[in-house]
N, C-alpha and C positions, 0 to 999 in steps of 0.2 A: 172696480170693480167693471167688469168691460159689459156692455151691452149688445144690440143688433144696432148698427144704424141704416134705418129706413132709405135714407139717402144713397147711403157706398154701398148697402147691400154686403159688412163688413162690419166685424165689432168696435164701436167705440169705448175711447175708455173716458168713461164715468168721473172718474175718482180721480182722473187729473182736472177736468174740467169742472169738477166739486170743490177743486183745492182753489181750484184759479178766481172762481167764485170770492170765497171763504175771505180772500188775499185780494178783495177788489181788481183782478189784475183783468182787463180785457186781451185778447187773444194778439192785439196790436202790441199792450202792452209787455206783453209774457214775452213777443220777440222782440224788445225793445231792448228789454234788460239783460236779455239772456244770448242777443245779438246775434241772433238766429234771422232766419224771414218770417212772415206772420205764415205761408204756405207751409212754413214748418212744420209750426207749432199746429195749424188745423191738422196738417196730417196725422203729429201725434193724440190728439183728440177723437177725429171722427175715423180715420186707419188703426188704430191704439200703433204709430209705429213707433217703436223702442233706440229712441234715440242713444248717442255712442256712451260709456261708461263721464269723462268728463261732464257731457252736458248735461246729464240724466242728477251727475250732486251738483251741479250751477242749479239747474230747477227744481229738485228738491230743495234744499235752501233758500231758491226767492220764495218759494211755498210753505217752508215753518212743516216737511214733513219728509219721512222716511220714504227713501226712493222704494223699495218694496211696497211700501201702503200705495205707492203713484205707478209700481209698475210688478203686481204681484208675481209676474210669473220668472220675475227674476228669482224666485226662491225655489229652484230644485228642488226633488228629495231630498240632496247631499247638505245643500247649502239651507235648507230649513233646520234639515235635524243637528246640524254644527252650531246653530244659533239657539232652538231649544238646551242643547246640549247643554251652551255656555250658561244659562239662566237658572244651573241651580248649581246653588251658592254651596249649602251643605245637607247633612242628612243624616239624623240622627235616632236611634232603635225606638227610642218613645219621648212620648210627651214630657216628661220629668227632669229627659237628658235635655231640651232644650234650657243654655241659661237664664235664667233671671233676665240678668243683662239683655242678652239679646230684643226679648220681647220690651223690654221699658226704650233700647235704641231706638229700636223701630217706631215706638207710637211717641216718644220724644221728637223724631226728627221728622214727623209726616204733616202736611204742610198744606194739603188739598183732600184728601181722600181713607179715612178709614170704613173699612166695609169685614163686616165680621158676621158668619152663615155658621149656626153650632145648634145645640137642642137646650141645653144648661146654661154647660161653659163658666160652668162653677168656678174652676179658681181663679177670671181673670176680676173677677169680685172683691176674693176671697184673699189671693194673693198677688195679686200685681195692680189694687187701689185704681182699680179701671171705671170705677164711676168715678174719681178726679179727674182723671186722665179722659175720659170723658168731657165732660165739664169744661175742663181745660182749653182742648183741643175748638170745642163747637164757640170756646170765645176767641180764639184766634184764628176763628172763618172758617176750619175745617168738616166739611159735610161728611155727615156719620152715619152710616145705615149700620141696623144691626137686627137680624132676623134669628128667636129662638124658637121654642116648639113648643107649638099646643099642650097641653097636658093632657088633657083627652082623645088627642087624637088618636087616630088606629099605629099610626108607626110611630109614634113615641111610647107608647104602649108596647107593643110589639116587643121595642128594642130594649125598653125594661128588662123585660119577662127575659127576650135575648142573654141581655147579658147579666142577670141576677138582679141587676141594680132596681129592687123596685118603687126606690125612690128620685127616680127620675121627674117620674110630673112634675112629684113637690118641687125639687131643684129647677126646673125651666120655671112656674111662680116666685121662687126667691131671688130666680137673678132675674125675674120681669122689677120685682118687689124694686132689686137694690135699683135699678135705673132710673126708672120711672120716674125718681128729681128730674133725667135731667132732660124730660121731653121738654121744657118749659125755653127750650135753647131750637129756634126755627131752623136751626145747622143740624139736630138731633132728631134719626126717626128710627124707633123702633115697631117692629111687625113681626109677624106669630107665622107660623107656618107647621102643616104636616105632610110634610115630602119626606122617602124618604132620607138618611142624611148618608151620601158614599160620601160624602170627606168634611172633614168640619175645617173653612178657608175666614182666615185673619189676613186684610190685605192693609197695608200700610202705605197708599202711594202706587208707585214702583216695586213695592216687595210684597212678600208675602210668602205667610208660613203653615202649608195645609198639612193638615192633620190624617191622617190615611183610619178608613176604618175598615175592621175585617168581624168577621158574623162571630159574635158570642166574646168578644175583647171588647172589655174596656178603651173607649177614646185615651185613656191617658197610658196606654198599655199599646199604644199603633205607634206607630211611625211621622214624623214629622217629615217634611222638605221647607226648603226655605228657597223659596223663589226671588229671585229677581228681573222685572223685564227687558230683555234688549229687543229692539229691531229686527225683525225676521223670526226671532222665537214661535214657539204655538203653547209651551206649557202655562204661561202666567193668564196669555187670552182664552184657554183652555178652559180655568178653573173658573177666571171675571164672567165668561158665559153662562158657567154652573152657577154663581151665583144669581146674576143677572136674573136668567130664567125661574129659579124660587124667590124672590124678589115678587117682579109678577103676579106670584101665583101669593103670595103673605098676605094677610090680613090687620093694618097700617093701625097703633096701640095709639089711642087721640091721648094729648095731657088732662 
């Protein structure tokens, strides 16, 4: 993100500056590796100058960042839309249409993060052996965050009435009971929330399943999108921002 530079009166590229700091590279260091002058690097930072394509690629590789992160102005409307469209891997009309093997593959391939946002998510523990998955993945060092609905939260009770699923609060409790045994691992965090659930989110590293919700319809009868994060795409990050917003509001369940 660029910010006003009080010295030059123009926009400074703080993303580039931060990426250089993270890579322990000074202006001189980056200039030497990129084979440009230090003044050129200075202009990239303080005046937010846009390098030519070959140089952008070289700098992005040196800093281990996407070009579009360092220079977000590259994301014109058409390019951003194209990248976002490429994030959509598959669309299923209902959740049961998602093959179990898809769920199992995404769980199995996760090596760093698993994030789940639901109210009850009972099918995870009932059909997909999710408790053992959480235990195994946590033991492998995967960081796992699970958000479940508070059984007595007004939004959960309202959803139960709207869907005609009066057992929803009890199902929230049941899933929590199943998963409580996993919280002995420092890599597992479970929290409850009382926010409106517009989408159930299941994130496995750079892959995500998003189960949309509609008034009066069970989540199981609603569409599911399979997203794969792509540099420059907006959909994956859009839903992750939603997850993070709910996570901040959640109440952690301690072991």
